[in-house]
All heavy atoms as an XYZ file, in Angstrom:
676
protein
N       0.930     -1.146     -0.010
C      -0.002     -0.030     -0.052
C       0.834      1.229      0.015
O       1.869      1.320      0.710
C      -0.897     -0.109      1.309
C      -1.718      1.375      1.421
S      -2.900      1.208      2.709
C      -2.104      0.636      4.098
N       0.603      2.181     -0.782
C       1.357      3.393     -0.799
C       0.672      4.406      0.183
O      -0.320      4.751      0.101
C       1.142      4.030     -2.286
C       2.017      5.224     -2.540
O       2.634      5.691     -1.592
O       1.883      5.861     -3.564
N       1.498      4.617      1.201
C       1.052      5.504      2.357
C       0.866      6.950      1.968
O       0.241      7.576      2.603
C       2.066      5.391      3.467
O       3.317      5.850      3.126
N       1.436      7.259      0.762
C       1.175      8.694      0.327
C      -0.412      8.860      0.028
O      -0.903      9.995     -0.015
C       1.974      9.004     -0.975
C       3.512      9.083     -0.565
O       3.756      9.368      0.621
N       4.322      8.673     -1.544
N      -1.040      7.786     -0.381
C      -2.412      7.903     -0.665
C      -3.432      7.754      0.594
O      -4.605      7.849      0.432
C      -2.771      6.890     -1.748
C      -2.278      7.152     -2.991
N      -0.938      6.747     -3.318
C      -2.655      7.836     -4.106
C      -0.598      7.003     -4.531
N      -1.625      7.795     -5.044
N      -2.867      7.514      1.628
C      -3.700      7.384      2.974
C      -3.957      8.745      3.478
O      -3.084      9.419      3.718
C      -2.989      6.461      3.879
C      -3.772      6.243      5.167
C      -2.746      5.065      3.298
N      -5.265      9.045      3.829
C      -5.508     10.254      4.426
C      -6.210     10.010      5.716
O      -6.714      9.004      6.017
C      -6.523     11.053      3.433
C      -5.882     11.376      2.042
C      -6.898     12.053      1.240
C      -6.105     12.333      0.049
N      -6.595     13.373     -0.884
N      -6.144     11.037      6.573
C      -6.799     10.935      7.891
C      -5.798     10.878      9.000
O      -4.571     10.905      8.719
N      -6.159     10.661     10.137
C      -5.374     10.686     11.380
C      -4.409      9.429     11.459
O      -3.337      9.576     12.000
C      -6.094     10.786     12.606
C      -7.014     11.988     12.726
C      -7.879     12.042     14.101
C      -8.662     13.243     14.141
N      -9.543     13.319     15.396
N      -4.794      8.321     10.778
C      -3.963      7.163     10.815
C      -2.753      7.119      9.833
O      -1.940      6.331      9.832
N      -2.655      8.209      9.046
C      -1.753      8.167      7.924
C      -0.264      8.166      8.554
O       0.558      7.562      8.000
C      -1.843      9.551      7.098
N      -0.137      8.928      9.772
C       1.336      8.833     10.277
C       1.699      7.496     10.756
O       2.821      7.001     10.389
C       1.410      9.851     11.545
C       1.169     11.205     10.947
C       2.683      9.755     12.232
C       1.046     12.332     12.048
N       0.834      6.677     11.272
C       1.086      5.299     11.726
C       1.213      4.515     10.550
O       2.135      3.501     10.596
C      -0.122      4.858     12.555
N       0.551      4.614      9.406
C       0.762      3.834      8.320
C       2.055      4.035      7.675
O       2.646      3.160      7.189
C      -0.470      4.101      7.234
C      -0.194      3.386      5.946
C      -1.826      3.648      7.858
N       2.646      5.219      7.670
C       3.835      5.530      7.166
C       5.017      4.865      7.764
O       6.011      4.519      7.213
C       4.072      7.154      6.980
C       3.215      7.908      6.073
C       3.325      9.295      6.117
O       3.915      9.737      7.046
N       2.839      9.963      5.205
N       4.942      4.657      9.140
C       5.939      3.992      9.933
C       5.825      2.463      9.897
O       6.876      1.828     10.025
C       5.771      4.391     11.314
C       6.117      5.874     11.497
C       5.959      6.308     12.873
C       6.287      7.835     13.131
N       6.202      8.334     14.462
N       4.686      1.890      9.612
C       4.526      0.438      9.654
C       4.633     -0.136      8.265
O       3.919      0.387      7.286
C       3.116      0.123     10.177
N       5.482     -1.195      8.122
C       5.643     -1.819      6.764
C       4.813     -3.088      6.667
O       4.608     -3.425      5.520
C       7.158     -2.134      6.634
C       8.049     -0.948      6.530
C       9.569     -1.306      6.282
O       9.841     -2.510      5.774
O      10.399     -0.531      6.552
N       4.555     -3.737      7.811
C       3.705     -4.902      7.683
C       2.563     -4.852      8.768
O       2.702     -4.238      9.758
C       4.607     -6.197      7.867
C       5.545     -6.285      6.782
C       6.198     -7.684      6.918
C       7.220     -7.932      5.784
N       7.732     -9.239      5.747
N       1.541     -5.550      8.451
C       0.492     -5.610      9.400
C       0.037     -7.178      9.607
O       0.041     -7.942      8.558
C      -0.803     -4.962      8.873
C      -2.074     -5.221      9.689
C      -0.511     -3.502      8.731
N      -0.173     -7.651     10.767
C      -0.602     -9.073     10.958
C      -2.054     -9.158     11.128
O      -2.554     -8.405     11.988
C       0.210     -9.619     12.246
C       1.590     -9.808     11.999
C       2.286    -10.309     13.303
O       1.742    -10.423     14.357
N       3.531    -10.925     13.035
N      -2.685    -10.022     10.308
C      -4.128    -10.070     10.396
C      -4.491    -11.523     10.525
O      -3.784    -12.448     10.227
C      -4.647     -9.580      9.055
C      -4.378     -8.125      8.572
C      -4.804     -7.922      7.297
C      -5.161     -7.083      9.575
N      -5.835    -11.766     10.845
C      -6.366    -13.080     10.980
C      -7.643    -13.137     10.246
O      -8.482    -12.201     10.497
C      -6.476    -13.539     12.393
C      -6.958    -14.927     12.524
C      -7.023    -15.314     13.985
O      -5.945    -15.478     14.637
O      -8.090    -15.631     14.538
N      -7.865    -14.126      9.362
C      -9.134    -14.098      8.585
C      -9.749    -15.511      8.950
O      -9.045    -16.501      9.166
C      -8.837    -14.117      7.074
C      -8.371    -12.827      6.433
C      -7.079    -12.686      6.150
C      -9.251    -11.713      6.462
C      -6.596    -11.451      5.661
C      -8.780    -10.573      5.885
C      -7.469    -10.370      5.493
N     -11.023    -15.566      8.811
C     -11.724    -16.931      8.858
C     -11.439    -17.588      7.474
O     -11.052    -17.010      6.506
C     -13.153    -16.735      9.036
O     -13.746    -16.064      7.750
N     -11.410    -18.788      7.516
C     -11.273    -19.588      6.191
C     -12.201    -19.163      5.142
O     -11.908    -18.992      3.822
C     -11.265    -21.074      6.495
C     -10.963    -22.086      5.348
C      -9.550    -21.817      4.766
C     -11.170    -23.464      5.708
N     -13.565    -18.945      5.527
C     -14.471    -18.465      4.601
C     -14.099    -17.145      3.835
O     -14.394    -17.081      2.710
C     -15.937    -18.452      5.195
C     -16.376    -19.822      5.662
C     -15.842    -20.319      6.967
O     -15.239    -19.475      7.828
O     -15.941    -21.336      7.300
N     -13.667    -16.220      4.778
C     -13.330    -14.882      4.178
C     -12.073    -14.994      3.205
O     -12.097    -14.417      2.184
C     -12.981    -13.925      5.374
O     -14.032    -13.765      6.140
C     -12.416    -12.576      4.842
N     -11.098    -15.918      3.664
C      -9.934    -16.086      2.772
C     -10.337    -16.694      1.503
O      -9.842    -16.231      0.385
C      -8.878    -16.953      3.430
C      -7.568    -17.010      2.834
C      -6.880    -15.573      2.630
C      -6.569    -17.890      3.662
N     -11.223    -17.645      1.546
C     -11.740    -18.350      0.257
C     -12.446    -17.362     -0.546
O     -12.148    -17.284     -1.770
C     -12.641    -19.432      0.661
C     -13.118    -20.155     -0.561
C     -13.997    -21.412     -0.276
O     -14.648    -21.443      0.823
O     -13.960    -22.342     -1.057
N     -13.284    -16.457     -0.007
C     -14.063    -15.501     -0.807
C     -13.008    -14.444     -1.426
O     -13.157    -14.093     -2.657
C     -15.011    -14.730      0.048
C     -15.954    -13.784     -0.751
C     -16.774    -12.898      0.109
N     -15.889    -11.830      0.611
C     -15.580    -11.507      1.924
N     -16.392    -12.086      2.866
N     -14.800    -10.535      2.285
N     -12.071    -14.093     -0.766
C     -11.034    -13.116     -1.360
C     -10.345    -13.730     -2.467
O     -10.130    -13.130     -3.517
C     -10.066    -12.591     -0.318
C     -10.706    -11.686      0.798
C      -9.662    -11.490      1.884
C     -11.115    -10.464      0.253
N      -9.881    -15.074     -2.380
C      -9.227    -15.751     -3.389
C     -10.201    -15.882     -4.580
O      -9.736    -15.692     -5.748
C      -8.725    -17.127     -3.024
C      -7.511    -17.067     -2.044
C      -7.151    -18.135     -1.284
C      -6.630    -15.968     -1.999
C      -6.130    -18.238     -0.543
C      -5.509    -16.022     -1.276
C      -5.121    -17.165     -0.523
N     -11.358    -16.389     -4.401
C     -12.470    -16.569     -5.450
C     -12.747    -15.386     -6.200
O     -12.853    -15.415     -7.454
C     -13.666    -17.241     -4.848
C     -13.519    -18.671     -4.361
S     -13.152    -19.877     -5.653
C     -14.684    -20.050     -6.406
N     -12.784    -14.310     -5.561
C     -13.030    -13.070     -6.239
C     -11.782    -12.416     -6.804
O     -11.850    -11.256     -7.456
C     -13.712    -12.073     -5.347
C     -15.028    -12.497     -4.823
O     -15.774    -13.226     -5.508
N     -15.533    -12.095     -3.605
N     -10.672    -12.949     -6.692
C      -9.426    -12.372     -7.239
C      -8.987    -11.119     -6.587
O      -8.191    -10.411     -6.980
N      -9.372    -10.950     -5.191
C      -9.064     -9.737     -4.503
C      -7.747     -9.949     -3.758
O      -7.212     -9.034     -3.256
C     -10.163     -9.343     -3.612
C     -11.408     -9.081     -4.351
C     -12.552     -8.775     -3.340
O     -12.827     -9.644     -2.422
N     -13.425     -7.765     -3.589
N      -7.357    -11.236     -3.580
C      -6.045    -11.441     -2.915
C      -5.468    -12.647     -3.555
O      -6.066    -13.560     -3.899
C      -6.551    -11.816     -1.380
C      -5.373    -12.120     -0.364
C      -4.542    -10.761     -0.200
C      -5.885    -12.512      0.941
N      -4.195    -12.673     -3.465
C      -3.285    -13.797     -4.063
C      -2.435    -14.085     -3.045
O      -1.779    -13.384     -2.253
C      -2.562    -13.161     -5.335
S      -1.375    -14.361     -5.976
N      -2.125    -15.499     -2.906
C      -1.265    -16.013     -1.890
C       0.168    -15.366     -1.974
O       0.963    -15.369     -1.005
C      -1.192    -17.539     -1.939
N       0.612    -14.938     -3.179
C       1.953    -14.293     -3.334
C       2.077    -12.993     -2.643
O       3.045    -12.509     -2.509
C       2.212    -14.184     -4.823
N       0.860    -12.522     -2.191
C       0.835    -11.245     -1.590
C       1.047    -11.103     -0.115
O       1.184    -10.051      0.544
C      -0.409    -10.488     -1.863
C      -0.657    -10.181     -3.310
C      -2.006     -9.556     -3.645
O      -3.007    -10.169     -3.053
O      -2.039     -8.724     -4.514
N       1.186    -12.350      0.579
C       1.281    -12.490      2.008
C       2.140    -13.656      2.374
O       2.501    -14.501      1.553
C      -0.015    -12.386      2.761
C      -0.935    -13.615      2.374
C      -0.816    -14.713      3.182
C      -1.787    -13.602      1.370
C      -1.646    -15.872      2.874
C      -2.554    -14.685      0.881
C      -2.507    -15.859      1.785
N       2.498    -13.851      3.705
C       3.287    -14.921      4.156
C       2.518    -15.494      5.351
O       1.979    -14.887      6.123
C       4.640    -14.430      4.682
O       5.437    -13.753      3.753
N       2.471    -16.894      5.342
C       1.898    -17.537      6.508
C       2.967    -17.643      7.608
O       4.180    -17.779      7.441
C       1.605    -18.999      5.945
S       0.293    -19.019      4.795
N       2.391    -17.507      8.828
C       3.237    -17.328      9.967
C       3.519    -18.667     10.616
O       4.259    -18.830     11.646
C       2.486    -16.446     11.016
C       2.361    -15.059     10.541
C       1.625    -14.258     11.631
C       3.735    -14.432     10.133
N       2.735    -19.808     10.158
C       3.208    -21.204     10.765
C       2.794    -22.221      9.656
O       2.231    -22.052      8.674
C       2.376    -21.486     12.019
C       0.831    -21.396     11.856
O       0.298    -22.017     11.033
N       0.259    -20.587     12.746
N       3.373    -23.476      9.942
C       3.224    -24.578      8.944
C       1.724    -24.933      8.620
O       1.343    -25.240      7.572
C       4.024    -25.723      9.367
N       0.996    -24.968      9.663
C      -0.451    -25.306      9.562
C      -1.183    -24.432      8.620
O      -1.918    -24.795      7.779
C      -1.162    -25.474     10.915
C      -0.639    -26.696     11.696
O      -0.171    -27.675     10.993
O      -0.729    -26.671     12.894
N      -0.963    -23.075      8.874
C      -1.688    -22.093      7.985
C      -1.098    -22.155      6.563
O      -1.979    -22.025      5.664
C      -1.337    -20.578      8.632
O      -1.968    -20.536      9.771
N       0.130    -22.574      6.490
C       0.626    -22.672      4.983
C      -0.062    -23.749      4.353
O      -0.391    -23.585      3.160
C       2.210    -22.827      5.158
C       2.798    -22.826      3.797
C       4.389    -22.818      3.994
C       5.121    -22.852      2.684
N       6.579    -22.810      2.922
N      -0.188    -24.865      5.018
C      -0.903    -26.016      4.381
C      -2.224    -25.685      3.988
O      -2.821    -26.047      2.870
C      -0.728    -27.240      5.235
C       0.597    -27.849      5.279
C       0.560    -29.118      6.225
C       1.934    -29.607      6.176
N       1.907    -30.939      7.129
N      -3.030    -24.950      4.820
C      -4.348    -24.674      4.618
C      -4.465    -23.688      3.312
O      -5.298    -23.912      2.499
C      -5.081    -24.072      5.920
C      -6.360    -23.380      5.481
C      -5.161    -24.981      6.961
N      -3.496    -22.689      3.377
C      -3.525    -21.654      2.301
C      -3.159    -22.519      0.944
O      -3.817    -22.164     -0.181
C      -2.566    -20.669      2.483
C      -2.309    -19.699      1.204
C      -3.191    -19.709      3.634
N      -2.220    -23.340      0.974
C      -1.869    -24.158     -0.232
C      -3.069    -24.907     -0.836
O      -3.354    -24.831     -1.914
C      -0.678    -25.080      0.016
C       0.576    -24.253      0.254
C       1.732    -25.187      0.825
O       1.442    -26.267      1.378
N       2.806    -24.801      0.476
N      -3.710    -25.597      0.150
C      -4.980    -26.469     -0.288
C      -6.138    -25.479     -0.775
O      -6.660    -25.750     -1.765
C      -5.493    -27.282      0.810
N      -6.259    -24.282     -0.135
C      -7.306    -23.392     -0.651
C      -6.952    -22.774     -1.897
O      -7.805    -22.730     -2.815
C      -7.357    -22.263      0.437
C      -8.597    -21.320      0.316
C      -9.904    -22.085      0.272
C      -8.620    -20.243      1.499
N      -5.695    -22.538     -2.170
C      -5.175    -21.916     -3.505
C      -5.497    -22.969     -4.570
O      -6.005    -22.727     -5.764
C      -3.748    -21.616     -3.509
S      -3.417    -20.104     -2.573
N      -5.179    -24.262     -4.360
C      -5.491    -25.305     -5.284
C      -6.894    -25.536     -5.634
O      -7.404    -25.576     -6.737
C      -4.814    -26.772     -4.834
C      -3.368    -26.782     -4.847
C      -2.937    -28.089     -4.193
C      -2.800    -26.750     -6.301
N      -7.715    -25.458     -4.626
C      -9.139    -25.588     -4.706
C      -9.695    -24.375     -5.352
O     -10.609    -24.524     -6.309
C      -9.879    -25.768     -3.333
C     -11.167    -26.363     -3.343
O     -11.524    -27.128     -4.290
N     -11.994    -25.909     -2.422
N      -9.232    -23.259     -5.119
C      -9.704    -22.003     -5.760
C      -9.405    -22.029     -7.251
O     -10.260    -21.650     -8.069
C      -9.104    -20.810     -5.113
O      -9.467    -20.761     -3.738
C      -9.533    -19.446     -5.820
N      -8.257    -22.525     -7.608
C      -7.892    -22.529     -9.041
C      -8.697    -23.603     -9.680
O      -9.187    -23.297    -10.813
C      -6.282    -23.046     -9.157
S      -5.184    -21.795     -8.745
N      -9.085    -24.644     -9.106
C      -9.939    -25.610     -9.816
C     -11.298    -25.031    -10.050
O     -11.832    -25.128    -11.155
C     -10.197    -26.821     -8.768
C      -8.898    -27.781     -8.769
C     -11.355    -27.667     -9.318
C      -8.931    -28.854     -7.684
N     -11.874    -24.275     -9.129
C     -13.163    -23.638     -9.271
C     -13.085    -22.417    -10.256
O     -14.124    -22.217    -10.926
C     -13.792    -23.179     -7.893
C     -14.112    -24.494     -7.051
N     -15.211    -25.209     -7.371
C     -13.641    -24.935     -5.982
C     -15.258    -26.122     -6.458
N     -14.333    -26.077     -5.684
N     -12.113    -21.660    -10.212
C     -11.977    -20.563    -11.034
C     -11.699    -20.783    -12.512
O     -12.187    -20.205    -13.489
C     -11.001    -19.536    -10.611
C     -11.406    -18.788     -9.326
C     -10.528    -17.797     -8.887
N     -10.630    -16.651     -9.798
C      -9.716    -15.612     -9.798
N      -8.705    -15.645     -9.086
N      -9.971    -14.558    -10.623
N     -10.822    -21.857    -12.760
C     -10.485    -22.141    -14.152
C     -11.373    -23.107    -14.797
O     -11.754    -23.056    -15.970
C      -8.949    -22.722    -14.128
C      -8.564    -23.205    -15.456
C      -8.041    -21.783    -13.578
N     -11.838    -24.202    -13.962
C     -12.630    -25.250    -14.631
C     -14.144    -24.935    -14.388
O     -14.464    -24.214    -13.514
C     -12.409    -26.599    -13.868
S     -10.554    -27.142    -14.134
N     -14.892    -25.646    -15.159
C     -16.366    -25.561    -15.021
C     -16.656    -26.308    -13.682
O     -16.264    -27.475    -13.576
C     -17.106    -26.098    -16.295
C     -18.513    -26.012    -16.047
O     -19.116    -26.132    -14.937
N     -19.243    -26.115    -17.187
N     -17.313    -25.644    -12.773
C     -17.390    -26.414    -11.455
C     -18.096    -27.741    -11.570
O     -17.695    -28.643    -10.876
C     -18.346    -25.417    -10.568
C     -17.489    -24.198     -9.987
C     -18.234    -23.439     -8.948
O     -19.117    -24.001     -8.339
O     -17.916    -22.326     -8.838
N     -19.060    -27.815    -12.472
C     -19.778    -29.239    -12.539
C     -18.787    -30.155    -13.240
O     -18.857    -31.416    -12.918
C     -20.957    -29.037    -13.405
C     -22.071    -28.189    -12.677
C     -23.377    -28.104    -13.348
C     -24.340    -27.241    -12.728
N     -25.578    -27.064    -13.384
N     -18.061    -29.836    -14.214
C     -17.133    -30.847    -14.915
C     -15.890    -31.077    -14.230
O     -15.420    -32.285    -14.302
C     -16.966    -30.207    -16.295
N     -15.253    -30.180    -13.604
C     -13.852    -30.414    -13.005
C     -13.836    -30.429    -11.531
O     -12.857    -30.973    -11.029
C     -13.065    -29.337    -13.518
S     -12.838    -29.292    -15.347
N     -14.681    -29.721    -10.909
C     -14.557    -29.617     -9.473
C     -14.673    -30.855     -8.772
O     -15.683    -31.641     -8.916
C     -15.441    -28.466     -8.905
N     -13.765    -31.173     -7.867
C     -13.871    -32.319     -7.012
C     -13.297    -32.062     -5.706
O     -12.574    -31.032     -5.537
C     -12.863    -33.559     -7.652
N     -13.686    -32.761     -4.624
C     -13.083    -32.450     -3.361
C     -11.533    -32.535     -3.328
O     -10.971    -33.394     -3.994
C     -13.794    -33.515     -2.359
C     -14.887    -33.944     -3.167
C     -14.627    -33.848     -4.525
N     -10.929    -31.620     -2.644
C      -9.374    -31.621     -2.631
C      -8.909    -32.749     -1.719
O      -9.250    -32.898     -0.564
C      -8.979    -30.226     -2.116
C      -7.573    -30.057     -2.241
C      -7.077    -30.061     -3.681
C      -7.139    -28.645     -1.613
N      -8.075    -33.621     -2.293
C      -7.553    -34.794     -1.675
C      -6.323    -34.331     -0.760
O      -5.651    -33.409     -1.104
C      -7.049    -35.891     -2.595
C      -8.142    -36.380     -3.329
C      -7.832    -37.488     -4.193
C      -8.988    -38.096     -4.969
N      -8.462    -39.052     -5.967
N      -6.131    -34.891      0.345
C      -4.947    -34.527      1.207
C      -3.715    -34.771      0.466
O      -2.736    -34.125      0.739
C      -5.101    -35.309      2.593
N      -3.671    -35.697     -0.444
C      -2.438    -36.044     -1.093
C      -1.991    -35.013     -1.986
O      -0.911    -34.894     -2.498
C      -2.591    -37.338     -1.943
O      -3.611    -37.184     -2.761
N      -2.977    -34.034     -2.418
C      -2.656    -32.866     -3.214
C      -1.979    -31.644     -2.559
O      -1.346    -30.732     -3.126
C      -3.896    -32.352     -3.930
C      -4.453    -33.241     -4.976
C      -5.781    -32.697     -5.484
C      -3.517    -33.633     -6.108
N      -2.035    -31.695     -1.304
C      -1.449    -30.559     -0.454
C       0.093    -30.657     -0.679
O       0.795    -31.668     -0.440
C      -1.685    -30.636      1.031
C      -3.265    -30.569      1.196
C      -0.974    -29.639      1.803
C      -3.648    -30.642      2.639
N       0.713    -29.547     -1.056
C       2.090    -29.429     -1.318
C       2.818    -29.169      0.089
O       2.461    -28.374      0.734
C       2.375    -28.179     -2.197
C       1.776    -28.337     -3.560
C       3.952    -28.035     -2.443
C       1.691    -27.166     -4.417
N       3.817    -30.075      0.318
C       4.471    -29.935      1.475
C       5.942    -29.591      1.187
O       6.804    -30.591      1.416
C       4.335    -31.300      2.452
C       5.021    -31.010      3.791
O       5.073    -29.966      4.227
O       5.189    -32.137      4.394
N       6.249    -28.441      0.701
C       7.563    -28.100      0.315
C       7.897    -26.885      1.214
O       7.458    -25.756      1.010
C       7.479    -27.745     -1.105
C       8.912    -27.430     -1.681
O       9.837    -27.060     -0.866
N       9.150    -27.510     -2.990
N       8.875    -27.037      2.129
C       9.270    -25.877      2.920
C      10.007    -24.899      2.190
O      10.257    -23.834      2.769
C      10.174    -26.459      4.084
C       9.250    -27.454      4.958
C      10.119    -27.974      5.972
C       9.152    -28.900      6.884
N       9.859    -29.634      7.770
N      10.292    -25.155      0.908
C      11.110    -24.082      0.072
C      10.097    -23.012     -0.561
O      10.527    -22.062     -1.127
C      11.938    -24.698     -0.924
C      12.997    -25.488     -0.318
O      13.596    -25.199      0.655
N      13.329    -26.704     -0.937
N       8.790    -23.369     -0.502
C       7.782    -22.433     -0.969
C       7.398    -21.383      0.059
O       7.137    -21.805      1.091
C       6.535    -23.229     -1.448
C       6.987    -24.217     -2.621
C       5.576    -22.232     -1.995
C       5.860    -24.936     -3.053
N       7.596    -20.182     -0.274
C       6.958    -19.257      0.602
C       6.075    -18.278     -0.022
O       5.920    -18.129     -1.158
C       8.300    -18.370      1.128
O       8.817    -17.655      0.080
N       5.172    -17.866      0.920
C       4.096    -16.884      0.369
C       4.191    -15.638      1.039
O       4.590    -15.430      2.046
C       2.659    -17.660      0.674
C       2.406    -18.784     -0.141
C       2.685    -20.071      0.432
C       1.879    -18.620     -1.365
C       2.463    -21.154     -0.315
C       1.601    -19.908     -2.143
C       1.864    -21.160     -1.570
O       1.611    -22.183     -2.332
């Protein structure tokens, strides 16, 4: 976010902070991914469990966004979860 475009009393605090820690419900995160409002490359997971959930959600979101839901969508199998510690978001 470009702090030069932030107006109001909080602008000074925004200019000093480079990162913000947030917590979303799984439903909210899924909605943001599905609507293309958030990409996993734009944030970092703070623990391994969250990273696995985000990876699975990304795969599932891609299936639903790219494929016709009736033709391609299937429940995400645990074996599809990427367990690569070299991948960072």
